[in-house]
C-alpha positions as CSV (number, residue, x, y, z in Angstrom):
1,M,-7.4,-4.2,-13.7
2,S,-7.8,-7.9,-14.0
3,N,-11.3,-9.4,-14.0
4,T,-12.7,-10.3,-10.6
5,L,-12.3,-14.1,-10.2
6,L,-14.2,-14.4,-6.9
7,S,-17.6,-13.1,-6.0
8,R,-17.9,-11.0,-2.8
9,R,-19.8,-13.8,-1.2
10,D,-17.0,-16.2,-2.0
11,F,-14.4,-13.8,-0.6
12,L,-16.4,-13.4,2.7
13,I,-16.6,-17.1,3.0
14,H,-12.9,-17.4,2.4
15,A,-12.2,-14.6,4.8
16,A,-14.2,-16.3,7.5
17,V,-12.1,-19.4,7.1
18,C,-8.9,-17.4,7.3
19,T,-10.1,-15.6,10.4
20,A,-11.0,-18.8,12.1
21,A,-7.8,-20.7,11.0
22,P,-5.2,-18.2,9.8
23,L,-2.5,-20.9,9.5
24,L,-4.4,-22.9,6.9
25,A,-2.6,-23.3,3.6
26,T,-5.1,-21.0,1.7
27,S,-2.8,-18.2,0.6
28,A,-1.9,-19.7,-2.8
29,F,-5.6,-20.0,-3.7
30,A,-6.3,-16.5,-2.6
31,Q,-3.4,-14.9,-4.3
32,S,-4.3,-16.6,-7.6
33,A,-7.8,-15.2,-7.4
34,Y,-7.4,-11.7,-5.9
35,P,-7.8,-8.7,-8.2
36,T,-4.5,-7.3,-9.5
37,R,-3.2,-4.5,-11.7
38,L,-0.1,-4.3,-13.8
39,I,3.2,-2.7,-13.0
40,P,3.6,-0.8,-16.3
41,K,7.3,-1.3,-16.8
42,T,7.3,-5.1,-16.4
43,G,3.7,-6.3,-16.7
44,E,4.0,-8.0,-13.2
45,Q,0.6,-8.3,-11.5
46,L,0.3,-6.6,-8.1
47,P,-2.7,-7.1,-5.7
48,V,-4.6,-3.8,-5.5
49,V,-4.8,-3.6,-1.7
50,G,-1.8,-3.8,0.6
51,L,-0.6,-3.0,4.1
52,G,1.1,0.1,5.3
53,S,3.0,-0.9,8.5
54,T,3.7,2.4,10.2
55,K,1.4,2.0,13.2
56,V,1.9,-1.7,13.9
57,V,5.7,-1.5,13.5
58,S,6.0,1.5,15.7
59,Q,4.4,-0.5,18.5
60,L,6.7,-3.6,18.2
61,A,9.0,-2.7,21.1
62,E,6.1,-2.4,23.5
63,R,3.6,-5.0,22.2
64,G,5.8,-7.6,20.5
65,T,5.6,-9.2,17.1
66,A,2.4,-11.3,17.4
67,E,0.1,-8.5,16.1
68,F,2.2,-7.8,13.1
69,K,2.6,-11.5,12.3
70,A,-1.2,-11.9,12.4
71,L,-1.7,-9.0,10.0
72,L,0.9,-10.5,7.6
73,R,-0.8,-13.9,7.7
74,T,-4.2,-12.2,7.1
75,L,-2.9,-10.2,4.2
76,L,-1.6,-13.3,2.5
77,D,-4.6,-15.5,3.3
78,G,-6.8,-12.7,1.9
79,G,-5.0,-12.5,-1.4
80,G,-2.7,-9.5,-0.8
81,T,1.1,-9.4,-0.9
82,V,2.2,-5.7,-0.7
83,V,3.7,-4.6,2.6
84,D,5.2,-1.1,2.9
85,T,7.7,-0.4,5.7
86,W,11.0,1.4,6.3
87,S,14.0,1.3,8.5
88,R,13.5,3.1,11.9
89,N,16.3,1.9,14.2
90,A,18.3,-1.3,14.8
91,E,15.9,-2.5,17.5
92,L,12.7,-2.0,15.5
93,D,14.3,-3.3,12.3
94,K,15.3,-6.5,14.1
95,L,11.7,-7.0,15.4
96,T,10.3,-6.2,12.0
97,G,12.6,-8.7,10.4
98,E,11.5,-11.4,12.9
99,A,7.9,-10.8,12.0
100,L,8.5,-10.7,8.3
101,Q,10.5,-14.0,8.4
102,A,8.1,-15.9,10.7
103,R,6.9,-19.1,9.1
104,G,8.6,-18.0,5.9
105,L,6.1,-15.2,5.3
106,V,8.5,-12.8,3.7
107,K,9.1,-15.1,0.6
108,D,5.5,-14.5,-0.5
109,L,5.4,-10.8,0.2
110,F,6.0,-7.9,-2.2
111,L,8.3,-6.0,0.2
112,A,8.4,-2.2,-0.3
113,T,11.0,-0.5,1.9
114,K,12.3,3.1,2.1
115,V,15.5,4.9,2.7
116,D,15.2,7.8,5.2
117,A,18.6,9.2,5.6
118,V,20.8,12.2,4.7
119,G,24.2,11.6,3.1
120,A,25.6,8.7,1.1
121,E,27.2,6.8,4.1
122,A,24.0,6.9,6.1
123,G,21.9,6.0,3.1
124,R,24.0,2.9,2.3
125,A,24.1,1.9,6.0
126,T,20.3,2.0,6.2
127,L,19.9,0.0,3.0
128,E,22.3,-2.7,4.1
129,R,20.7,-3.0,7.6
130,T,17.3,-3.3,6.0
131,R,18.5,-6.0,3.6
132,R,20.2,-8.0,6.4
133,L,17.5,-7.8,9.0
134,F,14.3,-8.0,6.9
135,G,15.5,-11.3,5.3
136,K,14.9,-10.4,1.7
137,T,16.1,-8.3,-1.1
138,S,13.5,-5.5,-1.3
139,D,11.1,-5.8,-4.2
140,L,10.8,-2.0,-4.1
141,I,13.0,0.6,-2.4
142,Q,11.8,4.2,-2.2
143,V,13.3,7.5,-1.2
144,I,11.0,8.7,1.5
145,S,9.4,12.1,1.1
146,L,12.0,12.9,-1.6
147,R,14.5,13.4,1.2
148,D,18.1,14.0,0.1
149,L,17.0,12.9,-3.3
150,E,20.1,14.1,-5.1
151,T,22.2,11.7,-3.0
152,Q,19.9,8.8,-2.4
153,W,18.5,8.3,-5.9
154,P,21.8,7.5,-7.5
155,I,22.4,5.0,-4.8
156,L,19.1,3.3,-5.5
157,K,19.9,3.1,-9.2
158,E,23.2,1.4,-8.2
159,W,21.3,-1.1,-6.0
160,K,18.9,-1.9,-8.8
161,D,21.7,-2.4,-11.3
162,A,23.4,-4.7,-8.8
163,G,20.2,-6.8,-8.3
164,K,19.6,-5.6,-4.7
165,A,16.2,-4.1,-5.6
166,R,13.8,-5.1,-8.3
167,Y,12.1,-1.7,-8.5
168,I,12.9,1.8,-7.2
169,G,10.9,4.9,-6.6
170,A,10.1,7.8,-4.2
171,T,7.3,8.8,-1.9
172,V,5.4,11.9,-0.9
173,S,2.6,12.2,1.6
174,S,1.4,15.8,1.3
175,D,-0.1,17.9,-1.4
176,S,2.6,20.5,-1.0
177,Q,5.1,17.9,-2.4
178,H,3.2,17.1,-5.6
179,E,5.0,19.6,-7.8
180,A,8.4,18.3,-6.7
181,M,7.3,14.7,-7.2
182,M,6.1,15.5,-10.8
183,H,9.5,17.2,-11.5
184,F,11.2,14.0,-10.4
185,M,8.9,11.8,-12.4
186,R,9.6,13.7,-15.6
187,G,13.3,13.7,-15.1
188,E,14.0,10.2,-13.8
189,R,11.0,8.0,-14.9
190,P,11.0,5.9,-11.7
191,D,9.4,2.4,-11.6
192,F,7.1,3.4,-8.8
193,I,5.9,6.5,-6.9
194,Q,3.9,6.7,-3.7
195,V,1.5,9.6,-3.1
196,N,-1.3,10.7,-0.8
197,Y,-4.8,10.3,-2.3
198,S,-8.3,9.7,-1.0
199,V,-11.9,10.9,-1.1
200,V,-10.8,13.9,1.1
201,E,-7.4,14.4,-0.5
202,T,-8.0,14.6,-4.2
203,Q,-5.3,16.9,-5.5
204,A,-3.4,14.0,-7.1
205,E,-6.2,13.6,-9.6
206,S,-5.2,16.8,-11.3
207,G,-1.4,16.2,-11.6
208,V,0.5,13.3,-10.2
209,L,-1.9,10.5,-11.3
210,P,-2.4,11.5,-14.9
211,L,1.3,12.0,-15.3
212,A,2.0,8.6,-13.8
213,A,-0.3,7.1,-16.4
214,D,1.3,9.0,-19.2
215,L,4.8,7.9,-18.2
216,G,4.0,4.3,-17.3
217,I,4.8,4.6,-13.6
218,A,3.2,2.3,-11.0
219,V,1.5,4.1,-8.2
220,L,1.1,3.2,-4.5
221,I,-1.4,5.2,-2.5
222,N,-0.8,6.3,1.1
223,R,-3.1,8.1,3.6
224,P,-6.3,6.5,2.3
225,F,-7.8,7.4,5.7
226,T,-5.7,10.5,6.3
227,N,-3.8,8.9,9.2
228,G,-7.1,8.0,10.9
229,S,-8.7,11.5,11.0
230,Y,-11.1,10.3,8.3
231,F,-12.8,7.9,10.7
232,S,-13.1,10.6,13.3
233,R,-14.8,12.7,10.7
234,V,-17.4,10.0,9.7
235,R,-18.0,8.5,13.1
236,G,-21.7,8.4,13.8
237,V,-22.7,9.4,10.3
238,A,-24.8,7.0,8.3
239,L,-23.2,5.6,5.1
240,P,-25.2,6.9,2.1
241,E,-27.7,4.2,0.9
242,W,-26.5,4.6,-2.7
243,A,-23.0,3.4,-1.7
244,A,-24.4,-0.1,-2.1
245,E,-24.7,0.6,-5.9
246,F,-21.0,0.2,-6.1
247,D,-20.7,-2.6,-3.6
248,C,-19.5,-0.4,-0.8
249,H,-20.5,-1.5,2.7
250,S,-18.5,0.7,5.1
251,W,-16.9,4.1,5.4
252,A,-13.4,2.5,5.0
253,Q,-14.5,1.0,1.7
254,F,-16.1,4.3,0.7
255,S,-12.6,5.9,0.5
256,L,-10.9,2.8,-0.8
257,K,-13.4,2.4,-3.6
258,Y,-12.9,6.0,-4.5
259,I,-9.2,5.5,-4.8
260,L,-9.3,2.2,-6.7
261,A,-11.7,3.7,-9.2
262,H,-8.8,5.7,-10.6
263,P,-7.1,3.6,-13.3
264,A,-3.6,5.0,-12.6
265,V,-3.6,3.5,-9.1
266,T,-1.7,0.2,-8.8
267,C,-2.2,-0.5,-5.1
268,V,-3.6,1.3,-2.1
269,L,-1.8,0.8,1.3
270,T,-4.1,0.6,4.2
271,E,-3.1,1.2,7.8
272,T,-4.6,-1.0,10.6
273,T,-3.6,-3.2,13.5
274,N,-6.8,-5.3,13.3
275,P,-6.9,-8.4,11.1
276,K,-10.7,-8.1,10.7
277,H,-10.3,-4.5,9.5
278,L,-7.6,-5.7,7.1
279,L,-10.0,-8.3,5.6
280,E,-12.6,-5.6,5.2
281,N,-10.1,-3.5,3.4
282,L,-9.0,-6.3,1.1
283,G,-12.7,-7.0,0.3
284,T,-12.9,-3.5,-1.3
285,A,-11.2,-4.9,-4.4
286,Y,-14.3,-7.0,-5.3
287,G,-17.5,-5.8,-7.1
288,R,-18.1,-2.5,-8.7
289,F,-16.3,0.9,-8.5
290,P,-17.9,4.4,-8.6
291,D,-18.0,6.2,-12.0
292,A,-17.1,9.8,-12.5
293,E,-20.5,11.2,-11.5
294,T,-20.6,9.0,-8.4
295,K,-17.2,10.1,-7.4
296,R,-18.4,13.7,-7.6
297,R,-21.3,12.8,-5.2
298,M,-18.8,11.1,-2.9
299,R,-16.7,14.3,-2.7
300,E,-19.8,16.3,-2.1
301,V,-20.8,14.1,0.8
302,M,-17.4,14.6,2.5
303,Q,-17.7,18.4,2.1
304,F,-20.7,18.4,4.4
305,I,-19.3,16.0,7.1
C-alpha cells in the first residue's frame, strides 16, 4: 500500500469542505493524496475504498438520480474512484448512465461493470448496452457469480483484446463459491477477482486471498457489512476501546480496517446511500491497521455479539 499522504485530521477537514460544497474542484487534490494499492498486472494505482452501487441503483426508478450523483461526487471529492455496478434492465441502465455522466463524472471514475446473462447473444447484448448507456468503456468487466462462465469468459477476453475493456475478471459473493473461484483463478489468471470477505466472513483468508497474492491477481471485496446484517448485529453494542489503537472510530470502520489489513486486498466496495457514511468509509484508509493478533481479537469480539 502507498504511504498515507494526509493525516486523518486533514482528511476530516477536507471531508467537511466536500460535504458543505460538493461541487468544489477538490477531487484532483484528493485523488493525488488518497491511499492506493497496485493492480499487480499493470502497476496502476487504485484507491483502496470504493462504492458498490447495488442499493442506490436499484432505487433509481423510484427516487431519481440525485442521490446517486451525490454519492459519486462525494466519492471523487473524498479521493475514491472505484464504482462497481452492472446492467439490470434498459430503464435502470439509462438512469445509471445519466448519473454516471452528470457533470462529466464518469471520466474520473474507475468503472467496474458485470455481465449477468446466459448465452453468447444475451451476453454480448448486455455488454453493448452497458457500453452505450454508461458513457464509457468499462475499466473492468466481470462475470457475475461465475454465471455461464464457459460462454461469457471467452467473450470478455475478446472485448479486452478489442480495447473494449481494460481489465476482466469474475465475482463471487458466498463462501460456497470459493472453490470454483480458485479453480477459475488457476486456469485463467484473470486480472481481477471480486469476493466476499469481512470480519464476520473470513473464509477467503484461507484460500482465495493467498492464491490471488501468489498469482498476482487484483482483489475487490464485496459484502464488507454482509448486506447490512452486520449493522443489525452491532447495533447498541459499544465499540471496543482498544479499536482506537488502530485508528478505528466506528463499527463500519471496524470491519473495513479488518479487510484492508490483508495485503492481498486491492479495494473494498462499500454499500451506502448516504454521502456522510461514504466519507466515513473512505476515512478508513487513513491511519493504522490491525496486526494479526488484533485481528484475532476482532474475530473473537464478533463471536460474542
